[in-house]
C-alpha positions in Angstrom: -4.8 -111.7 282.3 -4.0 -109.0 282.5 -5.8 -106.2 280.7 -2.5 -104.4 278.6 -1.9 -108.0 277.7 -2.3 -109.0 274.2 -5.9 -110.5 272.9 -5.0 -113.9 272.4 -6.0 -115.2 268.6 -6.6 -112.2 266.5 -3.1 -111.7 264.7 -1.6 -108.6 264.4 -3.1 -107.2 260.9 -6.9 -108.3 263.3 -5.6 -106.0 266.2 -4.7 -103.0 264.4 -8.0 -103.3 263.1 -8.6 -103.5 266.6 -7.2 -100.3 267.4 -8.3 -97.9 264.9 -11.7 -99.0 266.4 -10.7 -98.6 270.2 -10.4 -102.1 271.2 -7.1 -102.9 272.3 -6.9 -104.5 275.4 -9.2 -108.2 276.8 -11.0 -105.8 278.6 -11.8 -103.7 276.5 -13.3 -106.0 273.9 -15.5 -107.0 277.4 -17.1 -104.0 278.1 -18.0 -103.4 274.1 -18.5 -107.4 273.2 -17.3 -109.8 269.5 -20.5 -108.6 267.7 -19.7 -105.1 268.4 -16.4 -105.3 267.9 -16.7 -107.1 265.0 -19.6 -104.6 264.1 -17.0 -101.7 264.6 -14.1 -103.1 262.1 -16.9 -103.4 259.4 -17.6 -99.6 259.5 -14.6 -98.4 259.1 -14.1 -100.4 256.3 -12.6 -102.9 256.5 -12.9 -106.3 255.6 -12.8 -109.2 258.4 -13.9 -113.0 257.8 -16.1 -114.5 260.3 -12.2 -115.6 262.1 -11.8 -112.3 263.7 -15.8 -112.4 265.0 -14.6 -116.4 266.3 -11.6 -115.8 267.4 -13.0 -112.7 269.6 -15.2 -114.8 271.0 -12.1 -117.8 271.8 -10.8 -115.1 273.4 -13.4 -114.6 275.8 -13.7 -118.2 276.3 -10.1 -118.0 276.7 -9.0 -120.4 274.0 -8.3 -121.3 271.1 -10.9 -120.3 268.3 -11.0 -123.1 266.6 -12.5 -124.9 270.0 -15.5 -123.5 269.9 -18.8 -125.0 269.2 -20.3 -125.0 266.3 -23.3 -124.1 267.7 -21.2 -121.1 269.9 -19.7 -120.3 266.1 -23.6 -119.9 264.3 -24.9 -117.5 267.1 -21.9 -115.5 266.9 -23.1 -115.4 262.8 -27.0 -114.7 263.5 -25.8 -111.7 266.5 -23.7 -110.5 263.3 -26.1 -111.0 261.0 -28.7 -109.1 263.1 -26.8 -107.0 263.7 -26.1 -105.6 260.2 -29.6 -106.2 259.3 -30.7 -103.7 262.5 -28.1 -100.7 261.0 -26.9 -102.1 257.6 -23.6 -101.1 256.7 -23.0 -98.7 254.1 -20.0 -99.2 251.0 -18.9 -95.9 249.2 -20.8 -97.6 246.6 -24.3 -97.0 248.5 -22.9 -93.8 250.4 -21.8 -92.2 247.5 -25.1 -92.8 246.0 -26.9 -91.2 248.6 -25.3 -88.5 248.5 -25.7 -88.4 244.7 -29.1 -88.7 245.0 -29.5 -85.8 247.6 -27.6 -83.8 245.9 -30.2 -84.0 243.3 -33.2 -83.9 245.0 -34.5 -87.8 243.4 -34.9 -90.5 244.9 -33.0 -94.1 244.0 -35.2 -95.1 240.8 -37.8 -93.6 239.3 -41.6 -94.7 240.5 -44.0 -93.9 237.6 -42.6 -97.2 235.9 -41.9 -97.2 232.0 -38.4 -97.0 230.6 -38.7 -93.6 230.2 -39.8 -92.3 232.6 -35.9 -91.4 234.0 -34.6 -89.8 231.1 -34.9 -86.8 232.5 -33.5 -86.3 235.4 -30.0 -86.5 234.7 -27.1 -88.4 232.4 -26.6 -91.4 234.6 -24.1 -90.6 237.1 -26.5 -89.4 240.0 -24.6 -85.5 239.9 -27.4 -84.0 239.0 -25.9 -82.8 235.8 -27.9 -83.1 232.3 -24.6 -84.1 230.9 -25.8 -81.0 228.3 -23.4 -78.7 228.2 -24.6 -74.4 227.2 -22.8 -73.4 224.3 -22.9 -69.6 224.0 -20.9 -67.5 221.8 -20.4 -67.2 218.7 -18.4 -69.5 215.9 -14.9 -67.6 215.5 -14.6 -68.5 219.5 -15.1 -72.6 218.8 -11.5 -71.7 215.9 
């Protein structure tokens, strides 16, 4: 297969995802490997199915992804899970919560226990604001 040919088994949507993470040719896929390419797609914020992982391995093996043995598919899934465990993928909500906790200077949860332990740490939105606004002025200012 020439280096400028399309990657076998990969449709237009998956090909666009792969292009966005720098995998444009079969040579790029050989260099990066199917597991790392799959993880790059996931880390870019896309939600690929395992079919993309199988399709990339099938392209490297020059066969249709459905022709991969169950053992190969299982090993791919285990390798992808291992890669994700080693370097967890945070979704945008996890990232926002981490930024918010860093801004507040607080951890994810109160370690002192008890129901009232986290009451004075904020209003639960994690923005460092307790939800109370100080009002200054006289009553005439608010008429």
